[in-house]
C-alpha positions as CSV (number, residue, x, y, z in Angstrom):
1,M,-6.6,-23.0,-11.1
2,N,-4.1,-25.4,-11.4
3,F,-3.5,-26.1,-7.7
4,P,-0.6,-28.3,-7.8
5,A,1.2,-25.6,-9.9
6,Y,0.8,-23.2,-6.9
7,A,0.3,-24.8,-3.7
8,D,1.5,-28.5,-3.8
9,G,3.2,-29.5,-0.3
10,S,1.0,-26.9,1.5
11,V,-2.5,-27.6,3.2
12,N,-5.8,-26.3,2.4
13,G,-9.3,-25.4,3.5
14,F,-12.2,-24.1,1.6
15,A,-15.2,-22.1,3.1
16,V,-18.1,-20.4,1.2
17,F,-20.4,-17.5,2.8
18,L,-23.4,-16.0,2.0
19,V,-26.1,-16.2,4.8
20,L,-24.2,-19.2,6.6
21,V,-20.7,-19.9,6.3
22,I,-20.4,-23.5,4.5
23,V,-17.4,-25.0,5.2
24,Y,-16.5,-27.9,2.9
25,F,-15.6,-31.5,4.2
26,H,-12.7,-32.8,1.8
27,Q,-12.7,-36.4,2.9
28,F,-15.6,-39.0,2.0
29,Q,-15.4,-40.8,5.5
30,I,-16.9,-39.5,8.6
31,I,-14.7,-38.1,11.5
32,D,-15.4,-36.7,14.8
33,L,-16.2,-32.9,14.2
34,L,-15.4,-32.3,18.1
35,G,-11.9,-33.9,17.6
36,I,-10.3,-30.9,15.9
37,H,-8.2,-29.7,18.7
38,P,-4.6,-28.5,18.8
39,S,-2.2,-31.3,19.8
40,A,-0.7,-30.9,23.3
41,R,2.3,-32.5,22.8
42,Q,5.4,-31.3,21.0
43,H,8.5,-33.2,20.2
44,L,11.6,-30.9,21.2
45,G,13.9,-30.1,18.2
46,K,11.3,-30.8,15.8
47,P,8.9,-28.1,14.0
48,Q,5.0,-28.4,15.1
49,G,3.4,-29.8,12.3
50,V,-0.3,-29.5,10.9
51,Q,-2.7,-32.0,12.5
52,K,-4.8,-33.0,9.5
53,H,-8.7,-33.3,9.7
54,G,-11.2,-33.5,6.7
55,F,-11.6,-29.8,6.6
56,V,-7.7,-28.8,6.0
57,L,-5.6,-31.0,4.0
58,P,-2.7,-31.2,1.6
59,V,-3.8,-30.0,-1.8
60,S,-2.6,-33.5,-3.4
61,E,-5.5,-34.9,-1.3
62,C,-8.2,-32.5,-2.0
63,E,-7.5,-31.0,-5.2
64,F,-10.6,-32.4,-7.0
65,N,-13.2,-31.7,-4.3
66,I,-11.9,-27.8,-4.2
67,T,-11.9,-27.6,-8.0
68,T,-15.4,-29.1,-8.0
69,T,-16.8,-27.1,-5.1
70,I,-15.4,-23.6,-7.0
71,E,-17.1,-24.5,-9.8
72,E,-20.4,-25.3,-8.5
73,I,-20.6,-21.9,-6.4
74,H,-23.8,-20.2,-7.0
75,Q,-26.5,-17.8,-5.9
76,S,-28.1,-19.9,-2.8
77,S,-31.5,-17.8,-3.6
78,P,-32.8,-15.1,-5.9
79,L,-31.8,-11.7,-4.8
80,T,-34.8,-9.7,-3.2
81,P,-35.6,-6.6,-5.0
82,G,-34.3,-3.4,-2.9
83,H,-31.7,-5.5,-1.2
84,R,-28.1,-6.3,-1.0
85,S,-26.7,-9.8,-1.4
86,P,-26.4,-11.4,2.3
87,R,-22.8,-11.8,3.2
88,C,-21.3,-12.8,6.7
89,T,-17.8,-12.0,5.9
90,G,-16.8,-11.6,9.5
91,A,-18.0,-14.9,10.7
92,A,-16.5,-16.7,7.8
93,I,-13.0,-15.1,8.9
94,L,-13.6,-16.2,12.2
95,V,-14.5,-19.9,11.2
96,A,-11.3,-19.8,9.0
97,V,-9.4,-19.0,12.2
98,A,-10.7,-21.2,14.4
99,L,-10.1,-24.2,11.6
100,L,-6.4,-23.2,11.3
101,E,-6.0,-23.1,15.0
102,G,-7.9,-26.2,15.5
103,C,-5.3,-28.3,13.2
104,S,-2.2,-26.6,15.2
105,A,-1.3,-24.3,12.0
106,T,0.6,-21.9,14.2
107,I,3.8,-22.2,12.1
108,G,2.3,-19.9,9.6
109,S,-0.6,-19.7,7.4
110,H,-2.7,-17.4,4.7
111,I,-6.6,-16.7,5.4
112,M,-7.5,-15.6,1.6
113,V,-10.7,-13.7,1.5
114,F,-12.4,-13.2,-2.1
115,T,-15.6,-10.8,-1.8
116,S,-17.7,-8.9,-4.3
117,G,-19.7,-6.9,-1.8
118,P,-19.6,-5.8,1.7
119,A,-20.8,-7.6,4.8
120,T,-24.5,-7.1,5.4
121,M,-25.0,-9.4,8.6
122,G,-23.3,-11.0,11.4
123,P,-20.0,-9.3,13.0
124,G,-18.1,-7.0,11.0
125,M,-21.2,-5.6,9.4
126,V,-20.5,-2.6,7.1
127,V,-24.1,-1.8,6.0
128,S,-27.5,-3.0,6.0
129,Q,-29.2,-5.1,3.1
130,Y,-31.6,-2.3,2.3
131,L,-30.1,-0.5,-0.6
132,T,-32.4,2.6,0.7
133,Q,-29.6,3.0,3.0
134,S,-26.2,4.0,1.4
135,I,-22.5,2.6,2.2
136,R,-20.4,5.1,4.7
137,T,-18.5,7.9,2.9
138,H,-15.6,10.0,4.4
139,R,-18.3,12.4,5.8
140,D,-20.3,9.9,7.7
141,I,-17.5,8.7,9.1
142,N,-16.2,12.3,10.2
143,T,-19.1,13.1,11.2
144,G,-20.2,10.0,13.1
145,H,-23.2,9.0,10.9
146,A,-21.6,5.5,10.1
147,S,-23.9,3.3,11.9
148,F,-21.8,0.0,11.9
149,Y,-18.4,1.7,11.4
150,W,-17.0,1.6,14.5
151,K,-18.2,-1.6,15.9
152,S,-17.0,-3.4,12.6
153,C,-13.6,-1.8,13.3
154,A,-13.4,-3.1,16.8
155,F,-14.4,-6.6,15.7
156,Y,-11.5,-6.4,13.2
157,K,-9.0,-5.1,15.6
158,Q,-9.8,-8.2,17.9
159,I,-9.2,-10.6,14.8
160,S,-5.9,-8.9,14.2
161,E,-4.5,-9.6,17.5
162,K,-5.8,-13.2,17.3
163,L,-4.2,-13.3,13.7
164,T,-0.7,-12.0,15.4
165,D,-0.7,-14.5,18.2
166,L,-1.3,-17.4,15.9
167,S,1.1,-16.1,13.2
168,M,-1.8,-15.9,10.3
169,V,-2.0,-13.5,7.4
170,L,-5.2,-12.1,6.4
171,D,-5.4,-11.4,2.3
172,L,-8.4,-9.3,0.8
173,F,-9.0,-9.8,-2.8
174,A,-12.2,-7.5,-3.4
175,C,-13.7,-7.5,-6.7
176,S,-16.6,-5.0,-6.8
177,L,-17.8,-1.9,-8.5
178,D,-18.8,-0.8,-4.8
179,Q,-16.9,-0.8,-1.8
180,V,-16.7,-3.9,0.4
181,G,-15.5,-2.9,3.7
182,A,-11.9,-2.5,3.3
183,T,-11.7,0.4,5.4
184,E,-13.2,-1.6,8.5
185,M,-11.0,-4.6,7.9
186,R,-7.5,-2.6,7.6
187,A,-6.4,-3.4,11.1
188,A,-6.3,-7.2,10.2
189,V,-4.9,-7.2,6.7
190,E,-2.3,-4.4,7.6
191,K,-1.0,-5.5,11.0
192,S,-0.9,-9.4,9.8
193,G,1.1,-8.2,6.6
194,G,-1.6,-9.3,4.3
195,F,-2.3,-8.4,0.7
196,M,-5.1,-6.1,-0.6
197,M,-6.3,-5.9,-3.7
198,L,-9.2,-3.8,-5.0
199,A,-10.4,-4.5,-8.6
200,E,-13.6,-4.2,-10.5
201,S,-13.9,-8.2,-11.5
202,F,-12.5,-11.7,-10.9
203,E,-12.4,-12.0,-14.7
204,S,-9.8,-9.1,-14.8
205,D,-6.0,-9.6,-15.6
206,Q,-5.4,-7.7,-12.3
207,F,-6.8,-10.3,-10.2
208,R,-5.1,-13.2,-11.9
209,K,-1.7,-11.6,-11.9
210,C,-2.1,-10.7,-8.1
211,L,-3.0,-14.2,-7.3
212,R,-0.1,-15.8,-9.6
213,Y,2.1,-13.4,-7.5
214,I,0.8,-14.8,-4.0
215,F,1.7,-18.4,-5.2
216,S,5.1,-17.9,-7.2
217,R,8.1,-20.0,-6.1
218,D,11.3,-19.8,-5.7
219,E,14.4,-21.6,-7.8
220,E,14.1,-24.4,-5.1
221,G,10.7,-24.7,-6.1
222,F,9.1,-23.5,-2.5
223,L,6.5,-21.1,-2.3
224,N,7.8,-17.4,-1.9
225,M,5.9,-17.0,1.7
226,C,7.8,-16.6,4.8
227,F,6.0,-16.9,8.1
228,D,6.2,-15.8,11.5
229,A,9.0,-13.1,11.4
230,T,10.4,-11.0,14.0
231,I,12.5,-8.0,13.9
232,E,14.6,-7.3,17.0
233,I,16.9,-3.9,17.1
234,I,19.7,-3.4,19.4
235,T,21.5,0.0,19.6
236,T,24.3,1.6,21.6
237,K,23.2,3.6,24.7
238,D,23.1,6.9,22.9
239,V,20.4,6.0,20.7
240,K,16.7,5.1,21.7
241,I,13.9,3.5,19.7
242,C,10.8,5.1,18.9
243,G,8.6,2.7,17.1
244,A,7.9,1.5,13.3
245,I,5.5,2.1,10.5
246,G,4.6,-0.6,8.5
247,P,3.3,-4.4,8.3
248,C,4.3,-5.1,11.8
249,V,2.9,-5.4,15.5
250,S,4.8,-3.9,18.4
251,L,5.4,-7.1,21.0
252,R,5.5,-4.5,23.9
253,K,8.7,-5.7,25.2
254,K,10.3,-2.6,26.4
255,N,14.2,-2.2,28.0
256,G,16.5,0.4,28.6
257,L,17.0,0.9,24.6
258,V,13.0,1.9,24.2
259,S,12.3,5.8,24.3
260,D,9.4,6.9,26.0
261,K,8.2,8.6,23.0
262,E,6.3,6.5,20.8
263,I,5.8,6.8,16.9
264,G,3.4,4.3,15.3
265,E,4.1,0.7,16.8
266,G,6.4,1.6,19.6
267,G,6.9,0.7,23.2
268,T,9.5,-2.1,22.4
269,N,12.7,-3.4,20.6
270,I,10.9,-6.2,18.7
271,W,8.3,-6.6,16.2
272,K,6.2,-9.3,14.9
273,L,5.6,-9.6,11.2
274,G,3.0,-12.2,10.1
275,T,4.7,-12.6,6.8
276,V,7.6,-10.9,4.8
277,T,8.8,-10.5,1.1
278,D,11.3,-9.1,-0.8
279,K,9.3,-6.2,-1.0
280,T,8.7,-5.4,2.7
281,C,9.5,-2.1,3.7
282,I,9.2,-0.9,7.4
283,T,10.1,2.5,8.7
284,F,11.8,2.6,12.0
285,F,12.2,5.9,14.3
286,F,15.0,6.5,16.7
287,Q,15.9,9.3,19.1
288,V,19.1,10.7,20.5
289,S,19.6,10.1,24.0
290,D,19.6,13.2,26.2
291,E,21.3,11.4,29.2
292,Q,24.6,11.9,27.9
293,K,25.7,13.9,24.8
294,A,28.1,12.3,22.5
295,Q,31.2,13.3,21.5
296,P,31.6,14.1,17.8
297,G,33.9,11.4,16.0
298,T,32.5,8.5,18.1
299,A,30.6,5.6,16.5
300,F,27.1,4.2,17.5
301,F,25.8,1.0,16.1
302,I,22.4,-0.1,15.2
303,Q,21.6,-3.9,14.8
304,F,18.8,-5.6,13.0
305,I,18.0,-9.3,14.0
306,T,15.4,-10.6,11.8
307,K,14.2,-14.3,12.2
308,Y,11.3,-16.2,10.1
309,R,10.0,-19.3,8.6
310,H,11.3,-20.1,5.3
311,G,8.8,-21.6,2.7
312,N,10.9,-25.1,3.2
313,M,9.6,-24.7,6.9
314,G,13.2,-24.2,8.1
315,I,14.0,-21.2,10.6
316,R,16.5,-18.6,9.4
317,K,17.9,-15.7,11.0
318,R,19.5,-12.7,9.4
319,V,21.7,-10.0,11.6
320,T,22.5,-6.8,9.8
321,S,24.7,-4.3,11.9
322,A,25.1,-0.4,10.7
323,A,27.8,1.6,12.3
324,R,27.7,5.2,11.8
325,R,29.6,8.2,13.6
326,W,28.6,11.3,15.7
327,V,28.7,14.8,14.0
328,G,28.3,18.3,15.6
329,C,25.4,20.5,14.9
330,G,25.8,22.3,11.7
331,A,28.4,19.9,10.5
332,P,28.5,19.6,6.6
333,E,28.2,15.6,6.8
334,I,24.4,16.2,7.6
335,A,24.0,18.1,4.4
336,A,26.0,15.8,2.3
337,G,24.4,12.5,3.7
338,F,20.9,13.9,3.6
339,D,18.6,11.5,1.3
340,Q,15.8,13.9,0.4
341,E,13.9,11.2,-1.3
342,T,14.0,8.7,1.9
343,A,13.0,11.8,4.0
344,A,9.8,12.7,1.7
345,I,8.5,9.1,2.1
346,V,9.1,8.9,6.1
347,M,7.1,12.1,6.2
348,A,4.5,10.8,3.8
349,R,4.2,7.5,6.5
350,L,4.0,9.9,9.5
351,A,1.3,12.0,7.8
352,V,-0.8,8.8,6.7
353,H,-0.4,7.9,10.6
354,E,-1.5,11.3,11.5
355,T,-4.5,10.9,9.3
356,E,-5.9,8.0,11.7
357,K,-6.2,10.6,14.5
358,N,-6.4,13.8,12.8
359,F,-8.7,15.2,9.9
360,P,-7.1,15.9,6.6
361,R,-6.7,19.5,6.9
362,E,-4.8,19.4,10.3
363,V,-2.5,17.0,8.5
364,V,-1.7,19.5,5.9
365,R,-1.1,22.3,8.7
366,W,1.3,19.8,10.2
367,L,3.2,19.2,6.9
368,D,3.2,23.0,6.3
369,K,4.7,23.7,9.6
370,E,7.5,20.6,9.2
371,L,8.4,22.1,5.9
372,I,8.8,25.8,7.2
373,S,10.8,24.7,10.2
374,F,13.0,22.5,7.6
375,A,13.5,25.2,5.2
376,S,14.3,27.8,7.9
377,K,16.9,25.6,9.4
378,F,18.6,24.3,6.2
379,G,18.0,27.1,3.9
380,D,21.0,29.8,3.2
381,Y,19.5,33.3,3.1
382,I,19.2,36.6,4.7
383,C,16.8,37.4,7.1
384,E,13.5,39.0,6.0
385,D,14.7,38.6,2.3
386,P,12.8,36.1,0.4
387,S,14.8,36.7,-2.8
388,S,17.9,35.6,-1.2
389,F,16.6,32.0,-0.1
390,R,18.5,29.0,-1.4
391,L,18.5,25.3,-0.7
392,S,21.7,23.3,-1.6
393,S,21.1,20.4,-4.1
394,N,20.6,17.7,-1.3
395,F,17.6,19.7,-0.4
396,S,16.2,21.3,-3.2
397,L,13.9,18.7,-4.2
398,Y,12.1,18.0,-0.9
399,P,9.8,21.0,-0.8
400,Q,8.2,20.4,-4.0
401,F,8.0,16.6,-2.7
402,M,5.9,18.0,0.2
403,Y,3.7,20.0,-2.4
404,H,2.8,16.8,-4.5
405,L,2.3,15.0,-1.0
406,R,-0.2,17.7,0.2
407,R,-2.6,17.1,-3.3
408,S,-2.0,13.4,-3.2
409,Q,-4.6,10.8,-2.7
410,F,-3.2,9.9,0.7
411,I,-4.0,13.3,2.3
412,D,-6.7,14.8,0.2
413,V,-9.5,12.3,0.2
414,F,-11.7,14.3,-1.9
415,N,-13.3,12.1,-5.0
416,S,-12.0,8.9,-3.1
417,S,-14.0,6.2,-1.2
418,P,-13.0,5.3,2.2
419,D,-12.1,1.8,0.8
420,E,-10.0,3.2,-2.0
421,T,-8.1,5.3,0.7
422,T,-7.1,2.6,2.9
423,F,-6.2,0.8,0.0
424,F,-3.7,3.9,-1.0
425,Q,-2.3,4.5,2.3
426,L,-1.8,0.6,2.9
427,M,0.3,0.4,-0.2
428,L,2.3,3.3,0.8
429,T,3.1,2.2,4.4
430,R,4.8,-1.1,2.9
431,E,6.1,-0.1,-0.5
432,G,9.7,0.9,-0.9
433,V,11.3,4.2,-1.6
434,V,11.2,4.3,-5.3
435,G,7.9,2.8,-5.6
436,S,6.2,5.2,-2.7
437,L,8.0,8.1,-4.6
438,I,6.2,7.6,-7.7
439,M,3.0,7.4,-5.7
440,I,3.8,10.7,-4.2
441,Q,5.2,12.6,-7.4
442,P,4.1,10.6,-10.3
443,T,6.6,10.5,-13.5
444,L,5.8,11.8,-16.9
445,S,7.6,10.9,-20.2
446,Q,7.2,12.5,-23.6
447,Y,7.0,10.5,-27.1
448,S,7.7,12.7,-30.0
449,F,9.2,12.6,-33.6
450,D,12.1,14.6,-32.2
451,G,13.8,12.0,-30.7
452,P,14.0,9.5,-28.2
453,P,11.4,9.6,-25.0
454,I,12.5,12.2,-22.4
455,P,11.2,13.0,-18.9
456,V,9.1,16.2,-18.7
457,L,8.0,18.5,-16.1
458,L,4.8,17.2,-14.0
459,D,3.3,20.4,-15.3
460,V,0.2,21.5,-17.6
461,C,2.9,23.2,-20.0
462,S,4.1,19.6,-21.0
463,L,0.7,19.2,-22.7
464,S,1.2,19.4,-26.5
465,P,-1.2,18.1,-29.2
466,D,1.7,16.7,-31.1
467,V,3.4,14.5,-28.6
468,I,2.6,11.2,-26.7
469,L,2.7,11.3,-23.0
470,L,3.0,8.3,-20.6
471,F,2.0,9.1,-16.9
472,D,2.9,6.5,-14.2
473,S,1.5,7.2,-10.7
474,Y,2.1,3.6,-9.7
475,F,-1.8,2.8,-9.0
476,Y,-2.6,3.4,-12.6
477,V,-0.7,4.4,-16.1
478,V,-2.0,6.8,-18.6
479,I,-1.0,6.9,-22.1
480,H,-2.2,10.4,-23.3
481,Y,-2.3,11.2,-27.2
482,G,-2.0,14.7,-28.0
483,S,-5.1,16.3,-30.3
484,K,-3.0,15.9,-33.5
485,I,-1.6,12.4,-32.6
486,A,-5.3,11.2,-32.0
487,Q,-6.6,12.4,-35.0
488,W,-3.9,10.9,-37.1
489,K,-4.6,7.5,-35.3
490,K,-8.4,7.8,-36.2
491,L,-7.2,8.4,-39.9
492,G,-5.3,4.9,-39.9
493,Y,-1.9,6.5,-40.4
494,D,-0.3,3.9,-38.6
495,R,-1.6,1.5,-41.0
496,D,0.0,3.3,-43.6
497,P,3.4,2.0,-44.8
498,D,4.3,5.4,-46.0
499,H,4.0,6.3,-42.2
500,E,6.3,3.9,-40.3
501,N,7.8,6.6,-38.2
502,F,4.0,7.2,-36.8
503,R,3.5,3.7,-36.2
504,K,7.1,3.2,-34.2
505,L,5.7,6.4,-32.2
506,L,2.6,4.7,-31.2
507,E,4.3,1.3,-30.4
508,A,6.9,3.0,-28.1
509,P,4.8,3.8,-24.8
510,E,2.7,0.6,-25.4
511,V,6.4,-1.2,-24.9
512,E,7.0,0.8,-21.7
513,V,3.6,0.0,-20.4
514,E,4.3,-3.7,-20.5
515,Q,7.3,-3.7,-18.8
516,L,5.6,-1.7,-15.9
517,V,2.7,-3.7,-15.5
518,A,4.8,-7.1,-15.7
519,Q,6.9,-5.8,-12.7
520,R,4.2,-4.3,-10.6
521,I,2.0,-5.8,-8.0
522,P,-0.8,-4.9,-7.8
523,V,-1.2,-4.5,-11.5
524,P,-2.1,-0.9,-12.0
525,K,-5.0,0.3,-14.1
526,L,-4.3,1.3,-17.8
527,V,-5.7,4.2,-19.4
528,R,-5.5,5.1,-23.0
529,C,-7.0,8.7,-23.5
530,E,-6.8,11.8,-25.8
531,Q,-6.3,15.4,-25.3
532,H,-9.4,17.0,-24.1
533,G,-11.1,13.8,-23.5
534,S,-13.1,12.9,-20.1
535,Q,-10.6,10.1,-19.4
536,A,-7.7,12.9,-19.4
537,R,-9.0,13.7,-16.1
538,F,-6.5,11.1,-14.4
539,L,-3.6,13.1,-15.7
540,L,-4.8,16.7,-15.1
541,A,-5.7,16.0,-11.6
542,K,-1.9,15.4,-11.1
543,L,-0.2,18.0,-13.1
544,N,0.8,21.4,-11.6
545,P,-1.6,24.1,-12.2
546,S,1.0,26.8,-13.6
547,A,-1.7,27.9,-16.0
548,T,-5.6,28.3,-14.7
549,H,-8.4,29.9,-16.0
550,K,-7.5,32.6,-13.5
551,S,-4.1,33.4,-14.6
552,S,-2.7,34.9,-17.8
553,Y,-2.2,32.8,-20.5
554,V,-1.9,32.7,-24.2
555,D,-4.5,31.8,-26.4
556,G,-4.7,28.2,-27.5
557,S,-2.4,27.1,-24.7
558,E,-3.4,24.6,-21.8
559,V,-4.9,25.4,-18.7
560,I,-6.5,23.8,-15.7
561,M,-9.9,24.7,-14.2
562,T,-8.8,24.4,-10.7
563,D,-8.3,26.7,-7.6
564,D,-5.3,25.1,-6.1
565,V,-2.0,26.7,-5.8
566,S,0.7,26.2,-8.2
567,L,4.1,24.9,-7.3
568,Q,5.7,28.1,-7.9
569,A,3.3,29.9,-5.8
570,F,3.7,27.6,-3.2
571,I,7.6,27.8,-3.0
572,E,7.4,31.8,-3.1
573,H,5.0,31.4,0.2
574,L,7.6,29.0,1.9
575,Q,10.2,31.3,0.9
576,E,8.6,34.0,2.6
577,L,7.7,32.3,5.7
578,A,11.2,30.6,6.2
579,V,13.4,33.7,6.1
580,Q,11.1,35.7,8.9
581,G,13.3,36.1,12.0
C-alpha cells in the first residue's frame, strides 16, 4: 500500500499480535517509554493536538518502517497439530486504545483490526486453541453452551464505552473461511460507528476496494473521515423523543423533551457518533405527548443539530429544522403521506433490535401481530369478509415487504453463522432506505432477445431456460443463466460472428454488475450460475415459492422444494385475520 497516497498528514501506529502484542517503535532513537502520557495543558481557542512519540508518528516520518514491518510479518512458530493459531486480539485492541489515549489523540482516531481467525487467548477470547472444540453456533449461544461468549461480549462492551469516551472508531477487517468472533466484537464496532468487512482472503478485490474507500479523499485533499460527532434534537413540547437505532450512543442527557419510553439508544436528546459519513443513516423515534392534545392545523417542529470534526480538523455544525402540521385521526393526509418503503426499513431495524432480546420465532410473531394491526386499521373491508379487503396504493406494498423480512437472514438465522448474522444486521441498521430495501426484498431483472432488460417478479415463475436473470440482494449479486443460454454459451455461440446478438446479451448483465460493484461498499460477492446448478441456490432461496413440490404444477415448469408459505397464501391469511371484528 502506498501510505502517502492514503493517509498523509495523519499519525499512524502499528501492532502485531499472536501470543504477544508487539508494538513497533518507529524512531531509531531511544525515548522514555514511561513518558507516554496525555498533556495536562491545553491552549484555549486551539484544537488539542497529538503528542508525538515513537509509537505514533506522521506517516511521512514512518512510512518506510511500517512498509518494512508489514513485509516482514510471518508466523512466529510452527502451528501445533490439532491446534488453532494463537491470537490475543482483545489484548491488542487494549494496547491500541492505550497508545492513542497516551498521545492525546482524543480528537478522533481509527483502530483498524486485520485478523484471519478468532481470539484464542487473553481478554475477548472466542474459542480455545484445541480444534476438538468447535467455535460457537447460534444454537450454542441460545442454549448457554458457548463457554466464552458472554464474558467476551462483556469485555468488548467495556471497550465500546472507552472508545466512545475517547472518540475512537474500531474497524474490523476479517478475512477467513471460518468465524473470527465478529459477534462478540459487535458492540465495540457498532457503537463506535466502525466499519466491518467479512471476506475470504486479504488478496481479494473486496478487501482492497474497502480499504481504498476508508482512505478516500475529498476534493480538497482531506481524508473523508469525520470524527467526534454529536446529534442533538430539539422538539416542540407536543413531541417527545424516544430514542435512536443506528451507529450512535446515548449520552443519557435527559430533559423535558425526552420520553420515558426508550427505543434503542434512548433516555436522551443528544447522541454521540464516533464517525459520520455521507452514508450514515440513523432512525429516530418520537412519541406524541399525552399531556395536552395538539389542535389539528397547528404546526410542530423538530430540529437536528449535528456537530462534528472534519478531516481538516475543523469543527463544523449543521442545523436542520423540519416543520409539520398536526392532523386529526383518520385524516386523508395520513394515508397520502405514508412512505411504505421507509416504514418497512423502520420495522426491520426494530425487528433487529428485538433479536438482541428475543428468539427469532418470537420476533416473527411480533412482526405478524404488528402487520395484522396495520392491515386492520388502514385497510378497506367489510367485517368478516376477506374477499372485500383492499389496501390503497400507498399501503399495498408494505405487506409483501414484511413477508420478505420474515424470511430474510436478519430474522431467520438458519444456515448463517453468528458472525454472518452480526454483519448482516449491522449493515441493515446503518444503510439508507434504498440499500436496506434491497437487503429485505432483492431486485430481479430479466435479459432476453425480446428487448431491453426489464424488472420481473421475485418469484419462481420468473425462471426460464431462454433468459438471463440478474439478482441483487445487496450482499451478493447473481447472474443466472437459463439452461438454453448456458448450453449455447458452452457451445461457443458468443464467439461466433453470426451470433452477435447473443454476445451482446451475455455482455449486458456483466456491464450492469460492474456498475453495482463499483458503487457499493462493502463490495458484494458475485456469483455466476446456471439453471439447475448448485450455485443457483443463492437465487432460489430468495424467490417466492409460488410453485412447490406440494402444489399443482405443469410438467417441465420450475418448482422450489420448500415448506415455506408463498406470498399469495401469506396475503390471504393476513386478509382473514385483518377483517375479524
